[in-house]
C-alpha positions in Angstrom: 107.9 102.5 86.2 110.2 102.4 89.2 114.0 102.9 89.6 115.7 100.8 92.2 119.3 100.6 93.5 120.0 97.0 94.3 123.7 96.9 95.2 123.8 96.9 99.0 120.1 97.0 99.8 116.8 97.5 98.0 116.5 101.2 97.7 113.7 102.9 95.8 114.9 106.0 94.0 111.6 107.0 92.4 108.4 105.6 91.1 106.0 106.8 88.4 102.2 106.1 88.3 100.0 106.9 85.4 96.3 106.6 85.8 93.3 107.0 83.5 95.3 107.2 80.3 93.3 108.8 77.5 90.9 110.5 79.8 90.7 114.2 80.6 91.4 113.4 84.3 94.6 111.4 83.5 97.3 111.6 86.2 101.1 111.3 86.0 102.7 111.1 89.4 106.3 111.0 90.3 107.2 110.0 93.8 110.7 109.8 95.3 112.0 107.1 97.6 110.8 109.0 100.7 107.2 109.1 99.5 107.3 112.8 98.4 105.4 113.6 95.2 107.1 115.7 92.6 105.4 119.0 91.5 106.3 118.6 87.8 103.2 116.6 86.8 102.7 116.0 83.1 99.8 117.3 81.1 97.1 115.0 79.9 98.4 111.6 78.8 96.6 110.5 75.7 98.0 107.0 75.1 100.5 104.4 76.2 103.3 105.9 74.0 103.0 109.3 75.6 103.1 107.7 79.0 106.2 105.8 78.0 108.0 108.9 76.6 107.1 111.0 79.7 108.3 108.2 82.0 111.7 107.9 80.3 112.1 111.6 80.3 111.8 111.5 84.1 114.2 108.6 84.3 116.9 110.4 82.3 116.5 113.5 84.4 116.2 111.9 87.9 118.8 109.2 87.5 121.3 112.0 87.9 123.9 110.5 85.6 123.8 107.1 87.3 124.0 104.2 84.8 121.0 101.9 84.3 122.3 98.4 84.6 119.1 96.6 83.5 115.5 97.2 82.4 113.1 94.6 83.8 109.7 94.1 82.1 106.6 92.5 83.4 105.4 90.2 80.7 101.9 88.9 81.5 102.0 85.7 79.4 105.1 83.5 79.1 103.4 80.6 77.4 104.4 77.0 78.2 108.1 77.3 77.8 109.4 79.9 80.3 109.9 78.8 83.9 112.1 81.7 85.0 113.1 85.3 83.9 114.9 85.6 80.7 117.2 88.0 78.9 115.2 89.5 76.1 116.5 88.7 72.6 115.1 88.9 69.1 114.1 85.2 69.3 112.2 85.7 72.6 110.4 88.7 71.2 109.4 86.7 68.2 108.1 84.0 70.5 106.1 86.6 72.4 104.6 87.8 69.2 103.4 84.3 68.5 101.6 84.3 71.9 99.7 87.5 71.1 96.5 85.6 70.1 96.4 84.2 73.6 96.8 87.6 75.3 95.9 90.4 72.8 95.2 92.9 75.6 98.7 92.8 77.2 101.4 91.4 75.0 101.3 93.9 72.1 101.9 96.8 74.5 104.6 94.9 76.4 106.4 94.2 73.1 106.2 97.9 72.2 107.6 98.8 75.6 110.5 96.5 75.1 111.3 97.9 71.7 111.0 101.5 72.9 113.2 100.8 75.9 115.8 99.2 73.6 115.8 102.3 71.4 116.4 104.5 74.5 119.0 102.2 76.1 120.4 100.0 73.3 123.3 98.7 75.4 121.4 97.9 78.5 120.3 94.3 79.1 116.5 93.9 79.1 114.9 91.2 81.2 111.5 89.5 80.8 109.7 88.5 84.0 106.6 86.4 83.3 103.5 86.6 85.4 102.8 83.0 84.5 106.1 81.6 85.9 105.0 81.3 89.6 102.2 78.9 88.5 104.1 76.8 86.0 104.9 74.2 88.7 101.3 73.6 89.5 100.3 69.9 89.5 99.4 68.7 86.0 95.8 68.1 87.0 95.5 71.8 87.9 96.9 72.8 84.6 94.6 70.6 82.4 91.7 72.0 80.5 88.8 69.4 80.1 89.5 69.0 76.4 91.2 66.4 74.2 94.9 65.8 75.0 95.9 67.2 71.6 95.0 70.7 72.8 97.2 70.5 75.9 100.1 69.5 73.6 99.4 72.7 71.6 99.7 74.8 74.8 96.0 75.2 75.6 96.3 74.8 79.4 95.7 76.7 82.6 98.7 79.1 83.1 97.6 81.4 85.9 98.7 85.0 86.3 99.6 87.7 88.9 102.6 85.5 89.6 105.0 88.4 90.4 102.5 89.7 93.0 102.2 86.2 94.6 105.9 85.9 94.7 106.3 89.2 96.5 103.5 88.5 99.0 105.0 85.1 99.8 108.4 86.6 100.4 106.8 89.2 102.8 104.9 86.4 104.5 108.1 84.6 105.1 109.6 87.7 106.7 106.5 88.2 108.8 105.5 84.7 109.8 108.5 82.5 109.1 107.5 78.8 108.6 103.8 79.6 108.5 104.4 80.9 105.0 105.2 77.2 104.0 101.8 76.1 105.3 98.4 76.3 103.6 98.0 79.8 102.2 95.3 81.4 100.1 96.5 84.7 98.5 93.8 87.0 97.1 95.0 89.6 94.6 91.9 91.7 94.4 92.1 94.7 92.1 90.9 95.8 88.7 92.3 92.4 87.7 91.5 89.8 90.4 92.6 86.3 91.2 93.3 83.9 94.0 96.0 81.3 94.5 96.2 78.2 96.6 99.8 77.9 97.9 101.4 75.1 100.0 105.1 74.7 100.7 105.7 78.0 98.8 104.3 76.3 95.6 101.2 77.2 93.7 98.8 74.3 93.7 96.0 76.1 91.8 94.9 79.6 90.8 91.7 81.1 89.5 93.0 82.6 86.2 93.6 80.0 83.5 94.5 80.0 79.8 94.0 83.7 79.8 93.6 86.3 82.6 89.9 86.4 82.0 88.8 83.4 83.9 88.1 83.0 87.6 86.9 85.9 89.8 84.7 88.8 88.7 86.9 91.7 87.9 86.7 95.4 87.1 85.8 95.0 83.4 86.4 91.2 82.9 83.7 88.6 83.3 85.7 85.9 85.0 84.2 82.5 84.8 81.4 82.3 82.2 79.6 79.4 80.6 81.3 78.7 77.2 77.8 78.3 75.8 77.3 82.1 76.2 80.2 82.6 73.8 78.7 80.2 71.3 75.3 81.9 71.6 76.8 85.3 70.9 78.6 83.9 67.9 75.7 81.9 66.4 72.6 83.8 67.5 73.7 87.4 68.0 76.1 87.2 65.0 78.8 88.9 67.0 82.4 88.7 65.8 85.2 87.2 67.9 86.6 90.8 68.3 83.3 92.1 69.5 82.9 89.2 72.0 86.5 89.8 73.3 85.5 93.4 74.0 82.2 92.3 75.7 83.9 89.9 78.1 87.2 91.7 78.7 86.2 95.4 78.7 82.5 95.7 79.2 81.8 92.9 81.7 82.7 92.4 85.4 81.9 95.1 87.9 81.3 97.6 85.0 79.0 95.3 83.1 76.8 94.2 86.1 76.6 97.7 87.5 76.3 99.6 84.3 78.1 102.4 86.2 81.8 101.7 86.8 84.5 99.1 87.2 85.8 100.9 90.3 84.9 99.2 93.6 85.0 102.4 95.6 82.5 104.1 93.3 80.2 101.1 93.5 80.4 100.9 97.3 79.4 104.5 97.5 76.3 103.9 95.4 75.2 100.4 96.5 72.6 101.7 99.0 70.8 103.7 96.3 71.5 101.6 93.1 70.4 98.0 92.8 72.8 97.3 89.9 75.8 98.6 91.9 74.7 96.5 94.9 74.5 93.4 92.6 78.0 94.0 91.2 79.5 94.2 94.7 77.6 91.2 96.0 78.5 89.1 93.0 82.2 90.0 93.4 82.2 88.9 97.0 80.1 85.8 96.3 82.5 84.6 93.6 85.5 85.3 95.8 83.9 83.4 98.8 83.4 80.4 96.6 87.0 80.3 95.4 88.3 80.8 98.9 86.3 77.8 100.2 87.3 75.7 97.2 91.0 76.4 97.8 90.6 75.4 101.4 89.5 72.1 100.1 92.5 71.9 97.6 94.9 72.7 100.5 93.2 70.4 103.0 92.6 73.4 105.4 93.9 76.8 105.9 96.7 78.4 107.9 96.9 81.9 106.3 94.8 84.1 104.1 96.5 87.1 102.5 94.6 90.0 100.9 96.5 92.2 98.6 96.2 94.7 95.7 93.9 97.7 95.5 90.6 96.2 96.7 92.3 93.6 98.9 94.4 96.3 100.7 91.9 99.1 101.0 88.4 97.8 101.1 87.6 96.4 104.6 83.9 95.8 103.8 84.8 93.6 100.9 87.3 91.5 103.0 84.6 91.2 105.7 81.9 90.0 103.2 84.2 87.5 101.6 85.1 85.9 104.9 81.7 86.2 106.5 80.0 82.8 106.8 83.4 80.9 106.6 83.8 80.6 110.3 83.5 76.8 109.9 86.9 77.0 108.2 88.4 78.6 111.3 88.3 82.2 109.9 87.4 84.9 112.5 87.7 88.6 111.5 88.3 91.3 114.1 86.0 94.2 112.9 88.2 96.9 114.4 91.4 95.6 113.0 89.8 95.1 109.6 88.3 98.6 109.5 91.7 100.2 110.0 93.4 97.9 107.5 95.7 96.5 110.1 98.4 94.1 109.0 96.6 91.2 110.8 92.8 91.5 110.6 91.9 88.1 112.2 90.9 87.9 115.8 93.3 86.4 118.4 91.2 83.2 118.6 91.0 82.7 114.9 92.5 79.4 113.8 93.4 81.0 110.5 95.6 84.1 110.4 94.2 86.7 108.0 96.7 89.3 106.7 96.7 92.4 104.6 100.0 92.8 102.7 100.8 95.5 100.2 102.0 94.0 97.0 105.1 95.3 95.1 105.4 93.7 91.7 108.0 96.4 90.6 110.3 95.3 93.4 110.0 91.7 92.3 111.0 92.8 88.8 114.1 94.5 90.2 115.0 91.5 92.3 114.8 89.2 89.3 116.9 91.5 87.3 119.6 91.7 89.9 119.6 87.9 90.4 119.8 87.3 86.6 122.7 89.8 86.2 124.6 88.2 89.1 124.1 84.8 87.5 125.4 86.0 84.1 128.5 87.5 85.8 129.2 84.2 87.6 129.0 82.3 84.3 
């Protein structure tokens, strides 16, 4: 959760981060707009509801009597209909409930957050910002699943996710590089959830996540791309239920599954020299990412900019190096010293492709969308 003042300029008042919910080492951190962390850390956070209550207690205390004009929610899946942020209404919430079978890992909690926020601030407009929106203008061919057309008509298509992150990164790229941002861009959002997007003219042409956030790159606990025959085998031969298989591919796969140790990249990097499974997990992550990067160069007809963002993308130089290694034929040259210190530009001066590291800020995108929608409503 973050609180922004958006009247004259974008001012962060405070932000809250909650890590490792349900674990003994859970952390609840409150940081003010100057980056100073508060001393009043919460005790162990057992579940999402406790995190929500603690966050709103901080909001009510630290807002210092200032009114809250809007509450903006990141909604992972917007389905086929929504092409822009929307005011939340009972009808929209009902439509989100209908999408739960597509995204059972994110939407139920998002709906609970909306309902909880409405109880806390019943008079405050609530706004839904969809992670799928950025990709809804992809070419039809990129949205199609290779199935009978009847399924497309039922909404079974490639939606793409991490859209709020890509929107923010693209806005930063425009500030940093001007018209270059309208060129051929591959953005790599590499974190516990990981994806890539091919962007040209500020528009998403393709992205690695599809019908659900589980496809594409290897992730912390998600499999990414997997042969559909594996699912059929688990159903028919292993007699596993759909619920069990969902757990296997969403919560027990990826870096965690391959390594058998952890879904945390830093932990795996620390152990890759002594543990073969950890080394395999790291290598497979980089291999999959390299394949998508080269594929998107083909989609774009070449490359002008690569942007690494999110936790791994921003803070793991060795992963960026391994992904780009061997792609010199595409015009990518990494400067080792710049890369090691996480410089804003990590490509060498003679690299045909500029390679950047940009810190993403999905919460600021939520605030921007809320401010724009409120202004639009006032004009009407």
